[in-house]
Backbone of each chain as nested JSON, in Angstrom:
{
  "chains": [
    {"id": "A", "residues": [
      {"number": 1, "name": "UNK", "atoms": {"N": [0.725, -1.26, -0.072], "CA": [0.047, 0.062, 0.05], "C": [0.811, 1.328, -0.133]}},
      {"number": 2, "name": "UNK", "atoms": {"N": [0.393, 2.19, -0.727], "CA": [1.386, 3.292, -0.824], "C": [0.924, 4.304, 0.345]}},
      {"number": 3, "name": "UNK", "atoms": {"N": [2.007, 4.988, 0.918], "CA": [1.971, 6.074, 2.158], "C": [1.384, 7.315, 1.372]}},
      {"number": 4, "name": "UNK", "atoms": {"N": [0.382, 7.985, 2.11], "CA": [-0.001, 9.176, 1.848], "C": [0.944, 10.355, 2.305]}},
      {"number": 5, "name": "UNK", "atoms": {"N": [1.316, 11.233, 1.319], "CA": [2.204, 12.407, 1.626], "C": [1.165, 13.623, 1.377]}},
      {"number": 6, "name": "UNK", "atoms": {"N": [1.224, 14.655, 2.246], "CA": [0.628, 15.81, 1.75], "C": [1.684, 16.951, 1.447]}},
      {"number": 7, "name": "UNK", "atoms": {"N": [1.74, 17.525, 0.491], "CA": [2.41, 18.673, 0.233], "C": [1.623, 20.028, 0.465]}},
      {"number": 8, "name": "UNK", "atoms": {"N": [1.918, 20.89, 1.472], "CA": [1.116, 21.984, 1.563], "C": [1.965, 23.236, 1.174]}},
      {"number": 9, "name": "UNK", "atoms": {"N": [1.219, 23.994, 0.315], "CA": [2.015, 25.165, -0.256], "C": [1.011, 26.27, -0.338]}},
      {"number": 10, "name": "UNK", "atoms": {"N": [1.358, 27.517, -0.736], "CA": [0.701, 28.688, -0.982], "C": [0.751, 29.405, -2.206]}},
      {"number": 11, "name": "UNK", "atoms": {"N": [1.385, 28.611, -3.116], "CA": [1.416, 29.19, -4.484], "C": [2.671, 30.016, -4.827]}},
      {"number": 12, "name": "UNK", "atoms": {"N": [3.411, 30.303, -3.865], "CA": [4.634, 31.258, -3.817], "C": [5.68, 30.459, -4.581]}},
      {"number": 13, "name": "UNK", "atoms": {"N": [6.644, 31.412, -5.222], "CA": [7.637, 30.675, -6.026], "C": [8.634, 29.57, -5.439]}},
      {"number": 14, "name": "UNK", "atoms": {"N": [8.768, 29.959, -4.109], "CA": [9.517, 29.121, -3.437], "C": [8.801, 27.665, -3.185]}},
      {"number": 15, "name": "UNK", "atoms": {"N": [7.487, 27.787, -3.105], "CA": [6.596, 26.695, -2.885], "C": [6.629, 25.953, -4.404]}},
      {"number": 16, "name": "UNK", "atoms": {"N": [6.336, 26.429, -5.4], "CA": [6.341, 25.886, -6.776], "C": [7.645, 25.17, -7.025]}},
      {"number": 17, "name": "UNK", "atoms": {"N": [8.919, 25.603, -6.708], "CA": [10.084, 25.145, -6.849], "C": [9.957, 23.688, -6.068]}},
      {"number": 18, "name": "UNK", "atoms": {"N": [9.704, 23.729, -4.745], "CA": [9.886, 22.601, -3.945], "C": [8.806, 21.581, -4.448]}},
      {"number": 19, "name": "UNK", "atoms": {"N": [7.549, 22.113, -4.878], "CA": [6.818, 20.993, -5.492], "C": [7.368, 20.412, -6.793]}},
      {"number": 20, "name": "UNK", "atoms": {"N": [7.732, 21.177, -7.614], "CA": [8.213, 20.595, -8.876], "C": [9.559, 19.762, -8.66]}},
      {"number": 21, "name": "UNK", "atoms": {"N": [10.584, 20.204, -7.861], "CA": [11.725, 19.684, -7.648], "C": [11.588, 18.404, -6.769]}},
      {"number": 22, "name": "UNK", "atoms": {"N": [11.061, 18.465, -5.522], "CA": [11.023, 17.63, -4.519], "C": [9.79, 16.689, -4.46]}},
      {"number": 23, "name": "UNK", "atoms": {"N": [8.606, 17.563, -4.154], "CA": [7.357, 16.635, -4.081], "C": [6.983, 15.882, -5.171]}},
      {"number": 24, "name": "UNK", "atoms": {"N": [7.355, 16.135, -6.381], "CA": [7.094, 15.32, -7.651], "C": [8.151, 14.188, -7.775]}},
      {"number": 25, "name": "UNK", "atoms": {"N": [9.238, 14.411, -7.394], "CA": [10.344, 13.405, -7.239], "C": [10.37, 12.201, -6.481]}},
      {"number": 26, "name": "UNK", "atoms": {"N": [9.193, 12.322, -5.62], "CA": [9.017, 11.134, -4.823], "C": [8.532, 9.931, -5.42]}},
      {"number": 27, "name": "UNK", "atoms": {"N": [8.85, 8.887, -4.975], "CA": [8.548, 7.628, -5.729], "C": [7.064, 7.409, -5.702]}},
      {"number": 28, "name": "UNK", "atoms": {"N": [6.461, 7.443, -6.908], "CA": [4.949, 7.356, -6.958], "C": [4.525, 6.098, -6.749]}},
      {"number": 29, "name": "UNK", "atoms": {"N": [5.43, 5.11, -6.929], "CA": [5.036, 3.761, -6.609], "C": [4.688, 3.43, -5.185]}},
      {"number": 30, "name": "UNK", "atoms": {"N": [5.491, 4.169, -4.393], "CA": [5.418, 4.215, -2.888], "C": [4.565, 5.13, -2.194]}},
      {"number": 31, "name": "UNK", "atoms": {"N": [4.401, 6.372, -2.874], "CA": [3.819, 7.432, -2.088], "C": [2.672, 8.031, -2.955]}},
      {"number": 32, "name": "UNK", "atoms": {"N": [1.587, 8.348, -2.503], "CA": [0.597, 9.116, -3.104], "C": [0.668, 10.498, -2.621]}},
      {"number": 33, "name": "UNK", "atoms": {"N": [0.862, 11.325, -3.524], "CA": [1.112, 12.94, -3.066], "C": [0.099, 13.769, -3.281]}},
      {"number": 34, "name": "UNK", "atoms": {"N": [-0.658, 14.21, -2.237], "CA": [-1.727, 15.053, -2.266], "C": [-1.057, 16.59, -2.351]}},
      {"number": 35, "name": "UNK", "atoms": {"N": [-1.421, 17.458, -3.073], "CA": [-1.05, 18.815, -3.169], "C": [-2.177, 19.773, -2.734]}},
      {"number": 36, "name": "UNK", "atoms": {"N": [-1.835, 20.493, -1.494], "CA": [-3.009, 21.247, -1.113], "C": [-2.477, 22.865, -0.994]}},
      {"number": 37, "name": "UNK", "atoms": {"N": [-3.03, 23.615, -1.554], "CA": [-2.965, 25.045, -1.673], "C": [-3.735, 25.785, -0.665]}},
      {"number": 38, "name": "UNK", "atoms": {"N": [-2.83, 26.17, 0.286], "CA": [-3.703, 26.774, 1.59], "C": [-4.202, 28.251, 1.453]}},
      {"number": 39, "name": "UNK", "atoms": {"N": [-3.662, 28.641, 0.374], "CA": [-4.411, 30.043, 0.048], "C": [-5.689, 29.823, -0.408]}},
      {"number": 40, "name": "UNK", "atoms": {"N": [-5.923, 28.547, -1.28], "CA": [-7.231, 28.358, -1.732], "C": [-7.986, 27.482, -1.03]}},
      {"number": 41, "name": "UNK", "atoms": {"N": [-7.568, 26.74, -0.226], "CA": [-8.183, 25.861, 0.997], "C": [-7.913, 26.285, 2.129]}},
      {"number": 42, "name": "UNK", "atoms": {"N": [-8.43, 27.343, 2.609], "CA": [-8.027, 27.933, 3.933], "C": [-8.628, 27.049, 5.089]}},
      {"number": 43, "name": "UNK", "atoms": {"N": [-9.55, 26.264, 4.89], "CA": [-10.255, 25.309, 5.888], "C": [-9.08, 24.417, 6.227]}},
      {"number": 44, "name": "UNK", "atoms": {"N": [-8.243, 24.089, 5.22], "CA": [-7.214, 23.223, 5.764], "C": [-6.006, 23.688, 6.548]}},
      {"number": 45, "name": "UNK", "atoms": {"N": [-6.048, 24.927, 6.711], "CA": [-4.872, 25.466, 7.38], "C": [-4.955, 24.925, 8.876]}},
      {"number": 46, "name": "UNK", "atoms": {"N": [-5.981, 24.722, 9.519], "CA": [-6.021, 24.034, 10.819], "C": [-5.395, 22.59, 10.722]}},
      {"number": 47, "name": "UNK", "atoms": {"N": [-5.841, 21.858, 9.766], "CA": [-5.209, 20.541, 9.717], "C": [-3.834, 20.548, 9.492]}},
      {"number": 48, "name": "UNK", "atoms": {"N": [-3.138, 21.46, 8.711], "CA": [-1.698, 21.748, 8.529], "C": [-1.181, 21.918, 9.968]}},
      {"number": 49, "name": "UNK", "atoms": {"N": [-1.695, 22.743, 10.641], "CA": [-1.276, 23.363, 11.907], "C": [-1.272, 22.017, 12.932]}},
      {"number": 50, "name": "UNK", "atoms": {"N": [-2.358, 21.347, 12.778], "CA": [-2.42, 20.055, 13.899], "C": [-1.265, 19.077, 13.33]}},
      {"number": 51, "name": "UNK", "atoms": {"N": [-0.692, 19.076, 12.275], "CA": [0.098, 18.094, 11.714], "C": [1.686, 18.491, 12.03]}},
      {"number": 52, "name": "UNK", "atoms": {"N": [1.652, 19.862, 12.448], "CA": [2.831, 20.373, 13.033], "C": [3.668, 21.359, 12.006]}},
      {"number": 53, "name": "UNK", "atoms": {"N": [2.774, 21.595, 11.039], "CA": [3.339, 22.564, 9.925], "C": [3.455, 24.03, 10.407]}},
      {"number": 54, "name": "UNK", "atoms": {"N": [4.613, 24.605, 10.132], "CA": [4.749, 26.105, 10.731], "C": [4.921, 26.902, 9.576]}},
      {"number": 55, "name": "UNK", "atoms": {"N": [5.416, 26.406, 8.478], "CA": [5.41, 27.354, 7.181], "C": [5.325, 26.492, 5.956]}},
      {"number": 56, "name": "UNK", "atoms": {"N": [5.144, 27.152, 4.785], "CA": [4.94, 26.508, 3.57], "C": [6.428, 26.9, 2.795]}},
      {"number": 57, "name": "UNK", "atoms": {"N": [6.613, 26.128, 1.954], "CA": [6.271, 24.622, 1.486], "C": [6.537, 23.668, 2.746]}},
      {"number": 58, "name": "UNK", "atoms": {"N": [5.672, 22.743, 2.862], "CA": [6.092, 21.693, 3.728], "C": [5.434, 20.395, 3.174]}},
      {"number": 59, "name": "UNK", "atoms": {"N": [6.114, 19.248, 3.377], "CA": [5.842, 17.835, 3.229], "C": [5.454, 17.437, 4.404]}},
      {"number": 60, "name": "UNK", "atoms": {"N": [4.333, 16.626, 4.453], "CA": [4.052, 15.72, 5.71], "C": [4.132, 14.379, 5.272]}},
      {"number": 61, "name": "UNK", "atoms": {"N": [4.944, 13.602, 5.825], "CA": [5.235, 12.253, 5.337], "C": [5.032, 11.41, 6.598]}},
      {"number": 62, "name": "UNK", "atoms": {"N": [3.976, 10.337, 6.785], "CA": [3.654, 9.527, 7.863], "C": [3.738, 10.236, 9.238]}},
      {"number": 63, "name": "UNK", "atoms": {"N": [2.84, 11.305, 8.874], "CA": [2.36, 12.309, 10.049], "C": [3.685, 13.19, 10.516]}},
      {"number": 64, "name": "UNK", "atoms": {"N": [4.703, 13.194, 9.786], "CA": [5.962, 14.106, 10.393], "C": [6.095, 15.107, 9.288]}},
      {"number": 65, "name": "UNK", "atoms": {"N": [6.118, 16.376, 10.118], "CA": [6.49, 17.481, 8.824], "C": [7.832, 17.821, 8.571]}},
      {"number": 66, "name": "UNK", "atoms": {"N": [7.935, 18.178, 7.09], "CA": [9.265, 18.538, 6.708], "C": [9.219, 19.884, 5.973]}},
      {"number": 67, "name": "UNK", "atoms": {"N": [9.627, 20.822, 6.77], "CA": [9.696, 22.188, 5.987], "C": [10.793, 22.377, 4.965]}},
      {"number": 68, "name": "UNK", "atoms": {"N": [10.405, 22.786, 3.952], "CA": [11.236, 22.841, 2.709], "C": [11.656, 24.199, 2.395]}},
      {"number": 69, "name": "UNK", "atoms": {"N": [12.731, 24.832, 2.824], "CA": [13.122, 26.27, 2.425], "C": [12.002, 26.899, 3.296]}},
      {"number": 70, "name": "UNK", "atoms": {"N": [11.686, 28.39, 2.714], "CA": [10.934, 29.145, 3.526], "C": [10.116, 29.908, 2.598]}},
      {"number": 71, "name": "UNK", "atoms": {"N": [8.788, 29.811, 2.433], "CA": [8.025, 30.704, 1.619], "C": [7.189, 31.571, 2.282]}},
      {"number": 72, "name": "UNK", "atoms": {"N": [6.23, 30.965, 3.359], "CA": [5.531, 31.943, 4.189], "C": [5.088, 31.28, 5.345]}},
      {"number": 73, "name": "UNK", "atoms": {"N": [5.133, 31.992, 6.403], "CA": [4.448, 31.324, 7.973], "C": [3.176, 30.995, 7.611]}},
      {"number": 74, "name": "UNK", "atoms": {"N": [2.649, 30.04, 8.358], "CA": [1.322, 29.608, 8.234], "C": [0.269, 30.583, 8.737]}},
      {"number": 75, "name": "UNK", "atoms": {"N": [0.828, 31.551, 9.645], "CA": [-0.002, 32.57, 10.24], "C": [-0.494, 33.377, 9.066]}},
      {"number": 76, "name": "UNK", "atoms": {"N": [0.235, 33.533, 8.136], "CA": [0.02, 34.534, 7.022], "C": [-1.142, 34.024, 6.071]}},
      {"number": 77, "name": "UNK", "atoms": {"N": [-1.545, 32.844, 6.505], "CA": [-2.481, 32.112, 5.417], "C": [-3.751, 32.083, 6.182]}},
      {"number": 78, "name": "UNK", "atoms": {"N": [-4.118, 32.518, 7.515], "CA": [-5.238, 32.439, 8.031], "C": [-6.176, 33.369, 7.69]}}
    ]},
    {"id": "B", "residues": [
      {"number": 1, "name": "UNK", "atoms": {"N": [18.545, 9.057, -18.225], "CA": [19.742, 9.122, -17.393], "C": [19.084, 9.706, -16.076]}},
      {"number": 2, "name": "UNK", "atoms": {"N": [19.538, 9.167, -15.038], "CA": [18.953, 9.731, -13.882], "C": [19.913, 10.908, -13.25]}},
      {"number": 3, "name": "UNK", "atoms": {"N": [19.018, 11.65, -12.585], "CA": [19.713, 13.162, -12.351], "C": [20.401, 12.731, -11.035]}},
      {"number": 4, "name": "UNK", "atoms": {"N": [21.245, 13.609, -10.728], "CA": [22.069, 13.416, -9.393], "C": [21.535, 14.338, -8.314]}},
      {"number": 5, "name": "UNK", "atoms": {"N": [21.37, 13.817, -7.014], "CA": [20.89, 14.483, -6.08], "C": [22.019, 14.33, -4.927]}},
      {"number": 6, "name": "UNK", "atoms": {"N": [22.308, 15.375, -4.276], "CA": [23.19, 15.204, -2.841], "C": [22.508, 15.488, -1.769]}},
      {"number": 7, "name": "UNK", "atoms": {"N": [22.483, 14.538, -0.943], "CA": [21.641, 15.008, 0.314], "C": [22.987, 15.404, 1.329]}},
      {"number": 8, "name": "UNK", "atoms": {"N": [23.143, 16.585, 1.82], "CA": [24.049, 16.895, 2.739], "C": [23.429, 17.041, 4.198]}},
      {"number": 9, "name": "UNK", "atoms": {"N": [24.241, 16.148, 5.223], "CA": [23.7, 16.225, 6.338], "C": [25.103, 16.052, 7.597]}},
      {"number": 10, "name": "UNK", "atoms": {"N": [24.725, 16.143, 8.809], "CA": [25.624, 16.187, 9.656], "C": [25.541, 15.166, 10.932]}},
      {"number": 11, "name": "UNK", "atoms": {"N": [24.68, 14.057, 10.336], "CA": [24.446, 13.118, 11.37], "C": [23.479, 13.427, 12.721]}},
      {"number": 12, "name": "UNK", "atoms": {"N": [23.053, 14.582, 12.594], "CA": [22.117, 15.091, 13.719], "C": [20.765, 14.483, 13.537]}},
      {"number": 13, "name": "UNK", "atoms": {"N": [19.776, 14.21, 14.699], "CA": [18.587, 13.52, 14.641], "C": [17.838, 14.081, 13.523]}},
      {"number": 14, "name": "UNK", "atoms": {"N": [17.688, 15.474, 13.285], "CA": [16.932, 16.028, 12.361], "C": [17.268, 15.653, 10.961]}},
      {"number": 15, "name": "UNK", "atoms": {"N": [18.642, 15.413, 10.829], "CA": [19.14, 15.039, 9.577], "C": [18.758, 13.729, 9.064]}},
      {"number": 16, "name": "UNK", "atoms": {"N": [18.927, 12.741, 10.254], "CA": [18.536, 11.336, 9.882], "C": [17.058, 11.062, 9.586]}},
      {"number": 17, "name": "UNK", "atoms": {"N": [16.25, 11.797, 10.121], "CA": [14.848, 11.872, 9.826], "C": [14.604, 12.061, 8.601]}},
      {"number": 18, "name": "UNK", "atoms": {"N": [15.117, 13.35, 8.087], "CA": [15.015, 13.807, 6.706], "C": [15.624, 12.816, 5.589]}},
      {"number": 19, "name": "UNK", "atoms": {"N": [16.753, 12.249, 6.118], "CA": [17.201, 11.318, 4.997], "C": [16.223, 9.993, 4.905]}},
      {"number": 20, "name": "UNK", "atoms": {"N": [15.849, 9.418, 6.121], "CA": [15.183, 8.223, 6.024], "C": [13.692, 8.562, 5.469]}},
      {"number": 21, "name": "UNK", "atoms": {"N": [13.202, 9.635, 5.574], "CA": [11.85, 9.995, 5.15], "C": [11.876, 10.57, 3.637]}},
      {"number": 22, "name": "UNK", "atoms": {"N": [12.631, 11.598, 3.594], "CA": [12.576, 12.43, 2.385], "C": [13.66, 11.976, 1.46]}},
      {"number": 23, "name": "UNK", "atoms": {"N": [14.887, 11.961, 1.804], "CA": [15.829, 11.681, 0.562], "C": [15.818, 10.211, 0.196]}},
      {"number": 24, "name": "UNK", "atoms": {"N": [15.235, 9.218, 0.984], "CA": [15.345, 7.869, 0.353], "C": [13.801, 7.561, -0.068]}},
      {"number": 25, "name": "UNK", "atoms": {"N": [12.87, 8.408, -0.132], "CA": [11.753, 8.412, -0.75], "C": [11.584, 8.956, -2.205]}},
      {"number": 26, "name": "UNK", "atoms": {"N": [12.748, 9.39, -2.661], "CA": [12.963, 9.893, -3.985], "C": [12.934, 8.805, -4.916]}},
      {"number": 27, "name": "UNK", "atoms": {"N": [12.346, 8.87, -6.089], "CA": [12.325, 8.003, -7.121], "C": [13.662, 7.427, -7.728]}},
      {"number": 28, "name": "UNK", "atoms": {"N": [14.058, 6.29, -7.033], "CA": [15.226, 5.969, -7.464], "C": [15.535, 5.414, -8.945]}},
      {"number": 29, "name": "UNK", "atoms": {"N": [14.518, 5.215, -9.516], "CA": [14.73, 5.039, -11.265], "C": [14.981, 6.627, -11.813]}},
      {"number": 30, "name": "UNK", "atoms": {"N": [14.66, 7.473, -11.17], "CA": [14.958, 8.906, -11.886], "C": [16.082, 9.644, -11.103]}},
      {"number": 31, "name": "UNK", "atoms": {"N": [16.403, 9.327, -9.922], "CA": [17.349, 10.173, -9.147], "C": [18.443, 9.091, -8.535]}},
      {"number": 32, "name": "UNK", "atoms": {"N": [19.64, 9.426, -8.753], "CA": [20.816, 8.896, -7.902], "C": [20.946, 9.674, -6.577]}},
      {"number": 33, "name": "UNK", "atoms": {"N": [20.893, 9.333, -5.531], "CA": [21.002, 9.994, -4.283], "C": [22.504, 9.676, -3.683]}},
      {"number": 34, "name": "UNK", "atoms": {"N": [23.291, 10.86, -3.528], "CA": [24.337, 10.692, -2.847], "C": [24.126, 11.383, -1.572]}},
      {"number": 35, "name": "UNK", "atoms": {"N": [24.662, 10.554, -0.49], "CA": [24.523, 11.107, 1.007], "C": [25.877, 11.465, 1.234]}},
      {"number": 36, "name": "UNK", "atoms": {"N": [25.912, 12.904, 1.848], "CA": [27.386, 13.271, 2.128], "C": [27.211, 13.682, 3.743]}},
      {"number": 37, "name": "UNK", "atoms": {"N": [28.122, 13.127, 4.484], "CA": [28.034, 13.62, 5.868], "C": [29.085, 14.639, 6.152]}},
      {"number": 38, "name": "UNK", "atoms": {"N": [28.562, 15.84, 6.303], "CA": [29.689, 16.941, 6.264], "C": [30.398, 16.961, 7.58]}},
      {"number": 39, "name": "UNK", "atoms": {"N": [30.067, 16.365, 8.69], "CA": [31.009, 16.214, 9.831], "C": [32.049, 15.17, 9.571]}},
      {"number": 40, "name": "UNK", "atoms": {"N": [31.789, 14.4, 8.712], "CA": [32.925, 13.243, 8.489], "C": [33.771, 13.695, 7.187]}},
      {"number": 41, "name": "UNK", "atoms": {"N": [33.094, 14.44, 6.209], "CA": [33.771, 15.023, 4.936], "C": [33.804, 16.352, 5.057]}},
      {"number": 42, "name": "UNK", "atoms": {"N": [34.698, 17.08, 5.755], "CA": [34.733, 18.366, 6.033], "C": [35.261, 19.157, 4.666]}},
      {"number": 43, "name": "UNK", "atoms": {"N": [35.98, 18.273, 3.818], "CA": [36.415, 18.751, 2.635], "C": [35.266, 19.277, 1.736]}},
      {"number": 44, "name": "UNK", "atoms": {"N": [33.97, 18.604, 1.975], "CA": [32.929, 18.903, 1.169], "C": [32.23, 20.031, 1.568]}},
      {"number": 45, "name": "UNK", "atoms": {"N": [32.686, 20.82, 2.799], "CA": [31.791, 21.8, 3.162], "C": [31.721, 23.006, 2.274]}},
      {"number": 46, "name": "UNK", "atoms": {"N": [32.901, 23.186, 1.593], "CA": [32.913, 24.181, 0.39], "C": [32.21, 23.923, -0.533]}},
      {"number": 47, "name": "UNK", "atoms": {"N": [32.085, 22.64, -1.036], "CA": [31.11, 22.456, -2.216], "C": [29.734, 22.627, -1.905]}},
      {"number": 48, "name": "UNK", "atoms": {"N": [29.332, 22.079, -0.764], "CA": [27.881, 22.469, -0.222], "C": [27.609, 24.098, -0.239]}},
      {"number": 49, "name": "UNK", "atoms": {"N": [28.436, 24.763, 0.303], "CA": [28.598, 26.125, 0.343], "C": [28.449, 26.819, -1.061]}},
      {"number": 50, "name": "UNK", "atoms": {"N": [29.007, 26.28, -2.036], "CA": [29.142, 26.848, -3.338], "C": [27.671, 26.545, -4.088]}},
      {"number": 51, "name": "UNK", "atoms": {"N": [27.141, 25.5, -3.573], "CA": [25.898, 25.101, -4.072], "C": [24.623, 25.748, -3.429]}},
      {"number": 52, "name": "UNK", "atoms": {"N": [25.099, 26.664, -2.579], "CA": [23.982, 27.485, -1.887], "C": [23.429, 26.911, -0.58]}},
      {"number": 53, "name": "UNK", "atoms": {"N": [23.944, 25.9, -0.233], "CA": [23.605, 25.269, 1.132], "C": [23.907, 26.095, 2.156]}},
      {"number": 54, "name": "UNK", "atoms": {"N": [22.928, 26.392, 3.159], "CA": [23.276, 27.402, 4.427], "C": [23.18, 26.56, 5.63]}},
      {"number": 55, "name": "UNK", "atoms": {"N": [22.461, 25.394, 5.668], "CA": [22.177, 24.645, 6.785], "C": [22.055, 23.067, 6.387]}},
      {"number": 56, "name": "UNK", "atoms": {"N": [22.239, 22.259, 7.314], "CA": [21.812, 20.861, 6.956], "C": [20.746, 20.42, 7.826]}},
      {"number": 57, "name": "UNK", "atoms": {"N": [19.819, 19.415, 7.56], "CA": [19.931, 18.839, 6.245], "C": [19.52, 19.599, 5.069]}},
      {"number": 58, "name": "UNK", "atoms": {"N": [20.07, 19.27, 3.866], "CA": [19.527, 19.883, 2.787], "C": [19.949, 18.878, 1.345]}},
      {"number": 59, "name": "UNK", "atoms": {"N": [18.893, 19.21, 0.639], "CA": [18.99, 18.196, -0.66], "C": [19.289, 19.251, -1.641]}},
      {"number": 60, "name": "UNK", "atoms": {"N": [20.347, 18.886, -2.746], "CA": [20.866, 19.758, -3.71], "C": [19.998, 18.876, -5.017]}},
      {"number": 61, "name": "UNK", "atoms": {"N": [19.152, 19.396, -5.719], "CA": [18.499, 18.803, -6.969], "C": [18.76, 19.593, -8.256]}},
      {"number": 62, "name": "UNK", "atoms": {"N": [19.387, 19.143, -9.017], "CA": [19.603, 19.953, -10.318], "C": [20.343, 21.285, -10.033]}},
      {"number": 63, "name": "UNK", "atoms": {"N": [21.29, 21.365, -9.017], "CA": [22.041, 22.545, -8.597], "C": [21.104, 23.385, -7.788]}},
      {"number": 64, "name": "UNK", "atoms": {"N": [20.003, 23.015, -7.44], "CA": [19.178, 23.805, -6.504], "C": [19.227, 23.178, -4.934]}},
      {"number": 65, "name": "UNK", "atoms": {"N": [19.419, 24.224, -4.122], "CA": [19.496, 23.755, -2.781], "C": [18.005, 23.787, -2.071]}},
      {"number": 66, "name": "UNK", "atoms": {"N": [17.635, 22.794, -1.333], "CA": [16.417, 22.72, -0.813], "C": [16.723, 22.342, 0.748]}},
      {"number": 67, "name": "UNK", "atoms": {"N": [16.638, 23.133, 1.668], "CA": [16.947, 22.9, 3.169], "C": [15.699, 22.483, 3.723]}},
      {"number": 68, "name": "UNK", "atoms": {"N": [15.865, 21.285, 4.451], "CA": [14.57, 20.494, 5.072], "C": [14.717, 20.751, 6.573]}},
      {"number": 69, "name": "UNK", "atoms": {"N": [13.792, 21.289, 7.142], "CA": [13.826, 21.625, 8.589], "C": [15.291, 22.188, 8.897]}},
      {"number": 70, "name": "UNK", "atoms": {"N": [15.592, 22.128, 10.112], "CA": [16.927, 22.813, 10.504], "C": [17.6, 21.93, 11.59]}},
      {"number": 71, "name": "UNK", "atoms": {"N": [18.707, 21.654, 11.211], "CA": [19.683, 20.76, 12.109], "C": [20.785, 21.637, 12.422]}},
      {"number": 72, "name": "UNK", "atoms": {"N": [21.463, 22.13, 11.605], "CA": [22.736, 22.853, 12.026], "C": [23.191, 23.666, 11.018]}},
      {"number": 73, "name": "UNK", "atoms": {"N": [23.685, 25.032, 11.17], "CA": [24.201, 25.866, 10.29], "C": [25.634, 25.276, 9.652]}},
      {"number": 74, "name": "UNK", "atoms": {"N": [25.782, 25.683, 8.55], "CA": [26.905, 25.226, 7.845], "C": [28.22, 25.693, 8.566]}},
      {"number": 75, "name": "UNK", "atoms": {"N": [28.119, 26.799, 9.006], "CA": [29.303, 27.291, 9.782], "C": [29.727, 26.475, 10.892]}},
      {"number": 76, "name": "UNK", "atoms": {"N": [28.747, 25.86, 11.286], "CA": [29.158, 25.062, 12.641], "C": [29.889, 23.672, 12.206]}},
      {"number": 77, "name": "UNK", "atoms": {"N": [30.221, 23.554, 10.944], "CA": [30.76, 22.312, 10.35], "C": [32.126, 22.618, 9.804]}},
      {"number": 78, "name": "UNK", "atoms": {"N": [32.522, 23.877, 9.858], "CA": [33.892, 24.183, 9.195], "C": [34.987, 23.785, 10.339]}}
    ]}
  ]
}
C-alpha cells in the first residue's frame, strides 16, 4: 500500500520550486502525494497546523512535517 | 539518465529523519542520491556552500538547494 504524503503550499515561487523538484520526485509507486494550496483551501490551515506545519512549503510524510526552504509562515494564511 | 541529487547532512537527529523519510523516498529510477556527511567529509563543506547550502539537512537537486527543517548551520561544520 502506498503511503500518503501531503504537500502544503501557498502558490509562492519557493513553493512551486519545492513542488516541482522535491514533491514530484518522490517515488510514485510508494507514495501518493496530495498537493494542498492553503491560500485556496483555507479550511485546511488548521489541519496543517495540527500536523505540526509551521510554514510553507512543507511535506507531511507519515505524520511528520518537513519544512522545505521558507515561503511563508502559516499565520500569514489564516 | 538519472539526475544526481546530493543529500548533505551532519548526523543530527533532524538530519537522519530527513534522510530516512525524504531523501530515501525519492524515485530511485529517476534520481541517484548521494549522501554526504559533512561532519565526516569536511572537505566537502566548501562544495555545499558553493551550491547555496546554508544549513543541514539539505537536498541539492539539479543544482538547486532545498533546506529541510533545520539541524545545524553550515558554519558549525567548518
